[in-house]
C-alpha positions as CSV (number, residue, x, y, z in Angstrom):
1,M,-20.2,11.3,21.3
2,T,-17.9,14.1,22.1
3,P,-14.2,13.8,21.5
4,L,-13.7,13.6,25.3
5,E,-16.1,10.7,25.5
6,V,-14.2,8.9,22.8
7,V,-10.9,9.3,24.6
8,K,-12.5,8.1,27.9
9,A,-13.9,5.1,26.1
10,L,-10.5,4.3,24.6
11,L,-9.0,4.5,28.1
12,G,-11.7,2.2,29.6
13,E,-13.5,5.0,31.5
14,G,-16.6,5.3,29.3
15,T,-19.9,3.6,29.7
16,E,-20.3,0.1,28.3
17,R,-22.3,1.5,25.4
18,Q,-19.6,4.1,24.6
19,Q,-16.9,1.5,24.6
20,T,-18.9,-0.7,22.3
21,V,-19.4,2.1,19.8
22,V,-15.8,3.2,19.9
23,M,-14.2,-0.3,19.8
24,D,-16.6,-2.1,17.5
25,F,-17.6,0.7,15.0
26,R,-15.3,3.7,15.1
27,L,-12.0,2.0,15.7
28,S,-12.4,-0.4,12.9
29,R,-13.3,2.4,10.5
30,I,-10.2,4.4,11.7
31,V,-7.9,1.4,11.2
32,H,-9.3,0.8,7.7
33,A,-8.8,4.4,6.8
34,V,-5.2,4.6,8.1
35,L,-3.8,1.4,6.8
36,P,-3.7,2.5,3.1
37,V,-1.8,5.6,4.2
38,F,1.0,3.5,5.7
39,A,1.1,1.3,2.6
40,V,1.5,4.3,0.3
41,Q,4.2,5.8,2.5
42,N,6.1,2.5,2.4
43,E,5.9,2.4,-1.4
44,L,7.1,6.0,-1.6
45,R,10.0,5.3,0.6
46,K,11.1,2.4,-1.6
47,N,11.3,4.7,-4.7
């Protein structure tokens, strides 16, 4: 998928298959990758 197709799928304009790939597979990986970053930033702010 191209970046444009990913954006369209996030906005609900992609095909059903594209939306499934983005929402079920890619989005969960992105969230799992970003959450630790926020946790580290919060710990750094406390110190």
